[in-house]
DSSP file (Angstrom, degrees, kcal/mol; ACC not computed):
  #  RESIDUE AA STRUCTURE BP1 BP2  ACC     N-H-->O    O-->H-N    N-H-->O    O-->H-N    TCO  KAPPA ALPHA  PHI   PSI    X-CA   Y-CA   Z-CA
    1    1 A Q              0   0    0      0, 0.0     2,-0.4     0, 0.0    26,-0.1   0.000 360.0 360.0 360.0 130.2   25.7    1.0   16.6
    2    2 A V        -     0   0    0     24,-0.1     2,-0.4    22,-0.1    24,-0.2  -0.608 360.0-179.9 -77.3 129.5   21.9    0.9   16.0
    3    3 A Q  E     -A   25   0A   0     22,-2.6    22,-2.5    -2,-0.4     2,-0.4  -0.985  11.9-163.0-130.9 143.8   20.8    0.0   12.5
    4    4 A L  E     -A   24   0A   0    114,-0.4   116,-0.5    -2,-0.4     2,-0.4  -0.985   2.7-169.9-123.8 134.6   17.4   -0.3   10.9
    5    5 A V  E     -A   23   0A   0     18,-2.0    18,-2.1    -2,-0.4     2,-0.2  -0.960   7.0-158.3-131.9 115.8   16.6   -2.1    7.7
    6    6 A E  E     +A   22   0A   0     -2,-0.4     2,-0.3    16,-0.2    16,-0.2  -0.562  16.8 165.4 -92.1 153.6   13.2   -1.8    6.1
    7    7 A S  E     +A   21   0A   0     14,-2.3    14,-2.8    -2,-0.2   115,-0.1  -0.963  39.9  70.2-155.4 166.7   11.7   -4.3    3.5
    8    8 A G        +     0   0    0     -2,-0.3    11,-0.3     1,-0.3    14,-0.0   0.327  60.8 135.0 103.5  -5.0    8.4   -5.2    1.9
    9    9 A G        +     0   0    0     12,-0.1     2,-0.3     9,-0.1    -1,-0.3  -0.133  22.2 120.5 -66.2 171.4    7.9   -2.2   -0.3
   10   10 A G  E     -d  124   0B   0    113,-1.0   115,-2.7   112,-0.1     2,-0.5  -0.989  59.2 -48.8 163.1-164.9    6.7   -2.5   -3.9
   11   11 A L  E     +d  125   0B   0     -2,-0.3     2,-0.3   113,-0.2   115,-0.2  -0.872  53.6 165.9-105.0 126.9    4.3   -1.7   -6.6
   12   12 A V  E     -d  126   0B   0    113,-2.8   115,-1.8    -2,-0.5     3,-0.1  -0.995  33.9-112.6-142.1 149.3    0.5   -2.3   -5.9
   13   13 A E    >   -     0   0    0     -2,-0.3     3,-2.1   113,-0.2    73,-0.2  -0.378  51.9 -81.1 -74.6 155.9   -2.8   -1.4   -7.4
   14   14 A P  T 3  S+     0   0    0      0, 0.0    73,-0.2     0, 0.0    -1,-0.2  -0.302 121.4  28.7 -56.5 136.0   -5.2    0.9   -5.6
   15   15 A G  T 3  S+     0   0    0     71,-3.2    70,-0.6     1,-0.3    72,-0.1   0.367  99.6 119.1  92.6  -6.6   -7.1   -1.2   -3.0
   16   16 A G    <   -     0   0    0     -3,-2.1    70,-2.3    70,-0.3     2,-0.3  -0.130  55.4-124.9 -88.7-173.5   -4.3   -3.5   -2.6
   17   17 A S        -     0   0    0     67,-0.2     2,-0.3    68,-0.2    67,-0.2  -0.925  19.8-179.7-132.2 154.8   -2.2   -4.4    0.5
   18   18 A L  E     - B   0  83A   0     65,-2.1    65,-3.1    -2,-0.3     2,-0.5  -0.978  16.9-146.2-149.3 153.6    1.5   -4.5    1.5
   19   19 A R  E     - B   0  82A   0    -11,-0.3     2,-0.3    -2,-0.3    63,-0.2  -0.960  16.5-159.4-126.2 109.5    3.2   -5.5    4.7
   20   20 A L  E     - B   0  81A   0     61,-3.1    61,-2.0    -2,-0.5     2,-0.3  -0.642   6.0-163.2 -88.7 148.0    6.4   -3.5    5.6
   21   21 A S  E     -AB   7  80A   0    -14,-2.8   -14,-2.3    -2,-0.3     2,-0.4  -0.953   8.0-166.3-128.9 150.2    9.0   -4.9    8.0
   22   22 A C  E     -AB   6  79A   0     57,-1.9    57,-2.3    -2,-0.3     2,-0.5  -0.939   6.9-160.0-138.1 115.2   11.8   -3.2    9.9
   23   23 A T  E     -AB   5  78A   0    -18,-2.1   -18,-2.0    -2,-0.4     2,-0.4  -0.833   8.5-156.6 -99.3 129.0   14.6   -5.1   11.5
   24   24 A V  E     -A    4   0A   0     53,-3.1     2,-0.3    -2,-0.5   -20,-0.2  -0.868  11.1-178.9-107.9 134.4   16.6   -3.5   14.2
   25   25 A S  E     +A    3   0A   0    -22,-2.5   -22,-2.6    -2,-0.4     3,-0.1  -0.923  63.8  36.3-128.0 156.8   20.1   -4.4   15.3
   26   26 A G  S    S+     0   0    0     -2,-0.3     2,-0.3   -24,-0.2    -1,-0.1   0.656 106.2  75.9  77.4  20.7   22.3   -3.0   18.0
   27   27 A S  S    S-     0   0    0     -3,-0.2    -1,-0.2   -24,-0.1    -3,-0.1  -0.980  74.8-135.8-158.3 143.1   19.4   -2.3   20.3
   28   28 A T        -     0   0    0     -2,-0.3     2,-1.9     1,-0.1    49,-0.2   0.636  37.8-153.0 -75.1 -10.7   17.1   -4.3   22.6
   29   29 A M  S >  S+     0   0    0      1,-0.2     3,-2.2    48,-0.1    -1,-0.1  -0.105  75.6  90.7  68.5 -35.7   14.2   -2.2   21.0
   30   30 A D  T 3  S+     0   0    0     -2,-1.9    -1,-0.2     1,-0.3    44,-0.0   0.673  82.2  58.2 -67.0 -12.2   12.0   -2.5   24.1
   31   31 A G  T 3  S+     0   0    0      2,-0.0     2,-0.4    23,-0.0    -1,-0.3   0.386 101.8  67.9 -91.8   6.7   13.6    0.7   25.3
   32   32 A Y  S <  S-     0   0    0     -3,-2.2     2,-0.3    21,-0.1    70,-0.1  -0.955  75.2-129.3-127.1 139.0   12.5    2.7   22.3
   33   33 A A        -     0   0    0     68,-0.5    66,-2.7    -2,-0.4     2,-0.3  -0.698  33.9-154.0 -74.6 141.1    9.3    3.9   20.8
   34   34 A S  E     +FE  51  98B   0     17,-2.3    17,-3.5    -2,-0.3     2,-0.3  -0.872  16.4 174.8-120.6 154.3    9.3    2.9   17.2
   35   35 A A  E     -FE  50  97B   0     62,-2.1    62,-2.0    -2,-0.3     2,-0.4  -0.937  27.0-128.0-150.6 167.1    7.4    4.6   14.2
   36   36 A W  E     +FE  49  96B   0     13,-2.2    12,-3.2    -2,-0.3    13,-1.6  -0.992  26.3 179.5-120.0 131.6    6.9    4.7   10.5
   37   37 A F  E     -FE  47  95B   0     58,-2.8    58,-2.6    -2,-0.4     2,-0.3  -0.803   9.2-155.6-118.9 167.9    7.2    7.9    8.5
   38   38 A R  E     -FE  46  94B   0      8,-2.0     8,-2.8    -2,-0.3     2,-0.4  -0.991   6.1-166.4-145.7 150.6    6.7    8.5    4.8
   39   39 A Q  E     - E   0  93B   0     54,-2.0    54,-2.4    -2,-0.3     6,-0.1  -0.967   4.0-164.7-142.1 118.4    8.0   11.0    2.3
   40   40 A A    >   -     0   0    0     -2,-0.4     3,-2.4     4,-0.4    52,-0.1  -0.696  47.1 -77.6 -96.9 156.2    6.7   11.6   -1.2
   41   41 A P  T 3  S+     0   0    0      0, 0.0    -1,-0.1     0, 0.0     3,-0.1  -0.264 118.8  10.1 -56.3 133.3    8.7   13.7   -3.8
   42   42 A G  T 3  S+     0   0    0      1,-0.2     2,-0.3    -3,-0.1    -3,-0.0   0.524 112.0 101.3  74.3   5.0    8.3   17.4   -3.0
   43   43 A K  S <  S-     0   0    0     -3,-2.4    -1,-0.2     1,-0.0     2,-0.1  -0.812  75.1-104.2-121.2 160.9    6.7   16.8    0.3
   44   44 A K        -     0   0    0     -2,-0.3    -4,-0.4     1,-0.1     2,-0.2  -0.462  45.5 -94.8 -77.1 152.3    7.8   16.9    3.9
   45   45 A R        -     0   0    0     -6,-0.1     2,-0.3    -2,-0.1    -6,-0.2  -0.513  48.6-163.2 -65.0 132.7    8.3   13.7    5.9
   46   46 A E  E     -F   38   0B   0     -8,-2.8    -8,-2.0    -2,-0.2     2,-0.3  -0.921  19.2-113.8-123.2 145.7    5.2   12.8    7.7
   47   47 A G  E     +F   37   0B   0     63,-0.5   -10,-0.3    -2,-0.3     3,-0.1  -0.572  28.2 177.2 -78.2 139.9    4.5   10.5   10.6
   48   48 A V  E     -     0   0B   0    -12,-3.2    13,-2.9     1,-0.4     2,-0.3   0.780  60.8 -21.1-105.5 -44.9    2.3    7.6    9.9
   49   49 A S  E     -FG  36  60B   0    -13,-1.6   -13,-2.2    11,-0.2    -1,-0.4  -0.988  51.7-152.9-162.8 160.4    2.2    5.6   13.1
   50   50 A C  E     -FG  35  59B   0      9,-2.2     8,-2.2    -2,-0.3     9,-1.3  -0.999   3.2-157.5-144.4 137.4    4.0    5.1   16.4
   51   51 A F  E     -FG  34  57B   0    -17,-3.5   -17,-2.3    -2,-0.4     6,-0.3  -0.971  26.0-127.7-114.7 120.7    4.3    2.2   18.8
   52   52 A S        -     0   0    0      4,-3.3     4,-0.3    -2,-0.5   -20,-0.1  -0.108  18.1-117.9 -63.4 159.3    5.3    3.0   22.4
   53   53 A H  S    S+     0   0    0     50,-0.3   -21,-0.1   -22,-0.1    -1,-0.1   0.652 107.5   0.9 -71.8 -11.8    8.1    1.3   24.1
   54   54 A S  S    S+     0   0    0     49,-0.3    -1,-0.1     2,-0.2    50,-0.1   0.504 126.2  57.6-144.2 -24.4    5.7    0.0   26.7
   55   55 A D  S    S-     0   0    0      1,-0.3    -2,-0.1    48,-0.3    -3,-0.1   0.012  90.0-122.5-116.8  30.1    2.1    1.0   26.0
   56   56 A G  S    S+     0   0    0     -4,-0.3    -4,-3.3    -5,-0.1    -1,-0.3  -0.308  70.5   3.3  74.1-153.8    1.2   -0.2   22.6
   57   57 A V  E     +G   51   0B   0     -6,-0.3    -6,-0.2     1,-0.1     3,-0.1  -0.558  56.9 166.0 -73.4 131.4    0.0    1.9   19.8
   58   58 A I  E     +     0   0B   0     -8,-2.2    49,-1.9    -2,-0.3     2,-0.3   0.460  58.6  33.4-123.5  -8.8    0.0    5.6   20.6
   59   59 A Y  E     +G   50   0B   0     -9,-1.3    -9,-2.2    47,-0.2     2,-0.4  -0.965  44.4 168.5-156.2 135.4   -0.4    7.3   17.2
   60   60 A Y  E     -G   49   0B   0     -2,-0.3   -11,-0.2   -11,-0.2     5,-0.1  -0.983  38.3-116.9-132.7 133.1   -1.9    7.0   13.8
   61   61 A A    >>  -     0   0    0    -13,-2.9     3,-1.3    -2,-0.4     4,-1.2  -0.337  26.5-121.1 -56.6 149.8   -2.2    9.7   11.2
   62   62 A D  T 34 S+     0   0    0      1,-0.2     3,-0.5     2,-0.2    -1,-0.1   0.904 111.9  62.1 -59.6 -39.5   -5.8   10.6   10.3
   63   63 A S  T 34 S+     0   0    0      1,-0.2    -1,-0.2     3,-0.0    -2,-0.1   0.625 112.3  34.1 -64.3 -16.2   -5.1    9.7    6.8
   64   64 A V  T X> S+     0   0    0     -3,-1.3     3,-2.6   -16,-0.2     4,-2.0   0.541  80.4 128.0-116.7  -9.1   -4.3    6.0    7.6
   65   65 A K  T 3< S+     0   0    0     -4,-1.2     4,-0.1    -3,-0.5    -3,-0.0  -0.207  82.2  14.7 -52.4 132.1   -6.6    5.2   10.5
   66   66 A G  T 34 S+     0   0    0      2,-0.4    -1,-0.3     1,-0.1     3,-0.1   0.232 126.2  59.5  88.5 -15.4   -8.6    2.1    9.8
   67   67 A R  T <4 S+     0   0    0     -3,-2.6    17,-2.1     1,-0.2     2,-0.3   0.713  97.6  52.6-113.4 -33.3   -6.3    1.1    7.0
   68   68 A F  E  <  -C   83   0A   0     -4,-2.0    -2,-0.4    15,-0.2     2,-0.4  -0.827  59.5-166.2-108.5 145.0   -2.9    0.7    8.5
   69   69 A T  E     -C   82   0A   0     13,-2.4    13,-2.9    -2,-0.3     2,-0.4  -0.996   5.1-157.9-132.9 127.1   -1.8   -1.3   11.5
   70   70 A I  E     +C   81   0A   0     -2,-0.4     2,-0.3    11,-0.2    11,-0.2  -0.818  23.9 155.1 -99.3 146.0    1.5   -1.0   13.4
   71   71 A S  E     -C   80   0A   0      9,-1.6     9,-3.2    -2,-0.4     2,-0.3  -0.965  19.1-158.7-154.7 168.7    2.9   -3.9   15.5
   72   72 A R  E     -C   79   0A   0     -2,-0.3     2,-0.5     7,-0.3     7,-0.2  -0.995  15.6-147.4-156.2 155.7    6.1   -5.1   16.7
   73   73 A D  E  >> -C   78   0A   0      5,-2.7     5,-1.9    -2,-0.3     4,-0.6  -0.953  10.8-168.5-122.6 104.9    7.8   -8.2   18.0
   74   74 A N  T >45S+     0   0    0     -2,-0.5     3,-1.0     1,-0.2   -44,-0.1   0.883  86.0  59.3 -63.6 -38.4   10.5   -7.4   20.5
   75   75 A A  T 345S+     0   0    0      1,-0.3    -1,-0.2     2,-0.1   -46,-0.0   0.851 113.2  38.5 -60.1 -35.3   11.9  -10.8   20.5
   76   76 A K  T 345S-     0   0    0     -3,-0.5    -1,-0.3     2,-0.2    -2,-0.2   0.396 104.8-127.9 -95.0   0.4   12.6  -10.5   16.9
   77   77 A N  T <<5 +     0   0    0     -3,-1.0   -53,-3.1    -4,-0.6     2,-0.4   0.874  67.1 130.6  57.7  38.5   13.6   -6.9   17.0
   78   78 A T  E   < -BC  23  73A   0     -5,-1.9    -5,-2.7   -55,-0.2     2,-0.4  -0.976  42.8-166.0-130.0 134.2   11.1   -6.2   14.2
   79   79 A V  E     -BC  22  72A   0    -57,-2.3   -57,-1.9    -2,-0.4     2,-0.3  -0.933  16.2-159.8-117.2 146.1    8.4   -3.6   13.7
   80   80 A Y  E     -BC  21  71A   0     -9,-3.2    -9,-1.6    -2,-0.4     2,-0.3  -0.806  16.2-158.9-122.5 159.5    5.7   -4.0   11.0
   81   81 A L  E     -BC  20  70A   0    -61,-2.0   -61,-3.1    -2,-0.3     2,-0.5  -0.903  10.3-161.5-138.7 109.8    3.3   -1.9    9.2
   82   82 A E  E     -BC  19  69A   0    -13,-2.9   -13,-2.4    -2,-0.3     2,-0.5  -0.833  11.5-165.9 -89.2 126.9    0.4   -3.6    7.6
   83   83 A M  E     +BC  18  68A   0    -65,-3.1   -65,-2.1    -2,-0.5     2,-0.3  -0.959  10.2 174.9-120.0 123.4   -1.2   -1.4    4.9
   84   84 A N        +     0   0    0    -17,-2.1   -67,-0.2    -2,-0.5   -68,-0.2  -0.839  60.1  23.8-121.3 160.5   -4.6   -2.2    3.5
   85   85 A G  S    S-     0   0    0    -70,-0.6    -1,-0.2    -2,-0.3   -68,-0.2   0.864  83.7-158.2  52.6  43.3   -6.8   -0.4    1.1
   86   86 A L        -     0   0    0    -70,-2.3   -71,-3.2    -3,-0.2   -70,-0.3  -0.137   8.3-160.7 -57.5 143.9   -3.9    1.5   -0.4
   87   87 A K    >   -     0   0    0    -73,-0.2     3,-2.4   -72,-0.1     4,-0.2  -0.866  32.1-110.9-123.0 158.9   -4.5    4.7   -2.3
   88   88 A P  G >  S+     0   0    0      0, 0.0     3,-2.2     0, 0.0    38,-0.3   0.871 117.1  63.5 -58.6 -35.4   -2.3    6.5   -4.8
   89   89 A E  G 3  S+     0   0    0      1,-0.3   -49,-0.0   -49,-0.0    -3,-0.0   0.617  89.4  69.7 -62.9 -11.1   -1.8    9.2   -2.2
   90   90 A D  G <  S+     0   0    0     -3,-2.4    -1,-0.3     2,-0.0     2,-0.2   0.528  70.8 121.8 -79.4  -7.4    0.0    6.6   -0.1
   91   91 A T    <   +     0   0    0     -3,-2.2     2,-0.3    -4,-0.2    34,-0.2  -0.409  40.2 104.2 -61.9 124.3    2.9    6.5   -2.6
   92   92 A A  E    S- H   0 124B   0     32,-2.1    32,-2.7    -2,-0.2     2,-0.5  -0.974  77.0 -78.7-179.7 170.2    6.1    7.4   -0.8
   93   93 A V  E     -EH  39 123B   0    -54,-2.4   -54,-2.0    -2,-0.3     2,-0.5  -0.851  49.4-146.3 -87.1 128.6    9.3    6.1    0.6
   94   94 A Y  E     -EH  38 122B   0     28,-3.0    28,-2.1    -2,-0.5     2,-0.4  -0.869  15.7-169.0-105.4 131.5    8.5    4.6    4.0
   95   95 A Y  E     -E   37   0B   0    -58,-2.6   -58,-2.8    -2,-0.5     2,-0.3  -0.901  12.0-148.3-114.4 140.8   11.0    4.9    6.8
   96   96 A C  E     +E   36   0B   0     -2,-0.4    23,-2.2   -60,-0.2     2,-0.3  -0.846  24.3 179.1-104.5 152.7   11.1    3.2   10.2
   97   97 A A  E     -EI  35 118B   0    -62,-2.0   -62,-2.1    -2,-0.3     2,-0.4  -0.973  27.2-134.6-152.5 156.8   12.7    5.0   13.2
   98   98 A L  E     -EI  34 117B   0     19,-1.8    19,-1.5    -2,-0.3    18,-1.4  -0.947  33.0-123.0-116.5 137.1   13.4    4.8   16.8
   99   99 A A  E     - I   0 115B   0    -66,-2.7    16,-0.3    -2,-0.4   -66,-0.1  -0.421   4.8-146.5 -87.8 162.4   12.7    7.7   19.1
  100  100 A T  S    S+     0   0    0     14,-2.4     2,-0.3    -2,-0.1    15,-0.2   0.338  86.1  46.4 -97.4  -1.3   15.1    9.6   21.3
  101  101 A M  S    S-     0   0    0     13,-0.6   -68,-0.5   -68,-0.1     2,-0.3  -0.878  79.1-121.1-139.0 170.4   12.4   10.2   23.8
  102  102 A L        -     0   0    0     -2,-0.3     2,-0.4   -70,-0.1   -50,-0.0  -0.880  14.8-160.0-120.9 149.2    9.7    8.2   25.6
  103  103 A W        -     0   0    0     -2,-0.3   -50,-0.3     1,-0.1   -49,-0.3  -0.965   9.7-171.0-126.6 143.3    5.9    8.7   25.7
  104  104 A F  S    S+     0   0    0     -2,-0.4     2,-0.3     2,-0.1    -1,-0.1   0.244  71.8  26.7-118.1   6.6    3.5    7.3   28.2
  105  105 A E  S    S-     0   0    0    -47,-0.0   -47,-0.1     0, 0.0   -50,-0.1  -0.957 100.4 -61.7-155.3 172.4    0.1    8.1   26.6
  106  106 A D        -     0   0    0     -2,-0.3   -47,-0.2   -49,-0.1    -2,-0.1  -0.300  52.1-150.6 -58.5 148.2   -1.4    8.7   23.2
  107  107 A I        -     0   0    0    -49,-1.9     3,-0.1     1,-0.1    -1,-0.0  -0.906  17.4-134.4-123.9 148.8    0.1   11.6   21.3
  108  108 A P  S    S-     0   0    0      0, 0.0     2,-0.3     0, 0.0    -1,-0.1   0.687  82.6  -7.5 -80.1 -17.7   -1.5   13.9   18.8
  109  109 A S        -     0   0    0    -48,-0.1     2,-0.4   -50,-0.0   -48,-0.0  -0.986  56.5-134.7-164.9 165.1    1.5   13.8   16.4
  110  110 A I        -     0   0    0     -2,-0.3   -63,-0.5    -3,-0.1     3,-0.0  -0.987  15.9-158.6-128.7 142.5    5.0   12.7   15.8
  111  111 A A    >   -     0   0    0     -2,-0.4     3,-2.2   -65,-0.1     4,-0.2  -0.929  27.2-123.9-125.4 147.0    7.9   14.6   14.3
  112  112 A P  G >  S+     0   0    0      0, 0.0     3,-1.8     0, 0.0    -1,-0.1   0.833 108.6  65.0 -57.0 -33.1   11.1   13.4   12.6
  113  113 A S  G 3  S+     0   0    0      1,-0.3   -13,-0.0   -14,-0.0    -3,-0.0   0.677  94.4  61.6 -65.5 -14.5   13.2   15.5   15.1
  114  114 A E  G <  S+     0   0    0     -3,-2.2   -14,-2.4   -15,-0.1   -13,-0.6   0.453  95.4  71.1 -89.1  -0.5   11.9   13.2   17.9
  115  115 A F  E <   -I   99   0B   0     -3,-1.8   -16,-0.3   -16,-0.3     3,-0.1  -0.961  53.9-178.3-121.5 127.9   13.5   10.2   16.4
  116  116 A G  E     +     0   0B   0    -18,-1.4     2,-0.4    -2,-0.4   -17,-0.2   0.540  65.6  60.3-105.9  -7.6   17.3    9.6   16.3
  117  117 A F  E     -I   98   0B   0    -19,-1.5   -19,-1.8  -114,-0.0     2,-0.4  -0.989  63.8-179.5-129.5 127.9   17.7    6.3   14.4
  118  118 A W  E     -I   97   0B   0     -2,-0.4  -114,-0.4   -21,-0.2   -21,-0.2  -0.951  22.1-138.8-132.8 140.4   16.5    5.8   10.9
  119  119 A G        -     0   0    0    -23,-2.2  -114,-0.2    -2,-0.4     3,-0.1  -0.306  35.6-108.7 -80.3 178.6   16.4    3.1    8.3
  120  120 A Q        -     0   0    0   -116,-0.5  -115,-0.1     1,-0.2   -25,-0.1   0.514  61.5-114.4 -90.2  -5.7   17.2    3.9    4.6
  121  121 A G        -     0   0    0    -25,-0.1     2,-0.4     1,-0.1   -26,-0.2   0.111  15.3-120.2  98.3 151.1   13.6    3.5    3.4
  122  122 A T  E     - H   0  94B   0    -28,-2.1   -28,-3.0  -115,-0.1     2,-0.3  -0.998  27.4-121.3-134.1 131.9   11.5    1.3    1.2
  123  123 A Q  E     - H   0  93B   0     -2,-0.4  -113,-1.0   -30,-0.2     2,-0.5  -0.549  24.1-173.1 -79.2 129.5    9.6    2.5   -1.8
  124  124 A V  E     -dH  10  92B   0    -32,-2.7   -32,-2.1    -2,-0.3     2,-0.5  -0.988   4.8-176.8-116.8 122.6    5.8    2.0   -1.9
  125  125 A T  E     -d   11   0B   0   -115,-2.7  -113,-2.8    -2,-0.5     2,-0.6  -0.980   8.8-166.7-124.5 124.4    4.1    2.9   -5.1
  126  126 A V  E     +d   12   0B   0     -2,-0.5     2,-0.3   -38,-0.3  -113,-0.2  -0.937  34.1 131.1-113.2 113.5    0.3    2.6   -5.5
  127  127 A S              0   0    0   -115,-1.8    -2,-0.1    -2,-0.6   -40,-0.0  -0.996 360.0 360.0-160.5 150.5   -0.7    2.8   -9.1
  128  128 A S              0   0    0     -2,-0.3  -115,-0.1  -115,-0.2    -1,-0.1   0.486 360.0 360.0 -89.2 360.0   -2.9    1.2  -11.8
């Protein structure tokens, strides 16, 4: 059974940084695209970033470009999200996920329906 566990969330002041980690078990990971989503209260779950199974980073939301960096270490079965210059609007529960499909080029968006395996989420709160 594929399982994902996120960690690294917390409370940070605007302009601060956090590094989220997601450890995957039950999968070799290199056969899946991985991604980070976030969901704030009363809002739909939105895609943040996606890392291809073979071709590196293929998606960043416009709202996080230049501030967030996705990376992964297949040997450690871990995907990361480095978040810098955090803003209050970044406050949300952050989820990592593995896709049920493959991409071979940059994509304009990612949708929750394209991902079949999810972690339970980690809370990120950006506030003074």
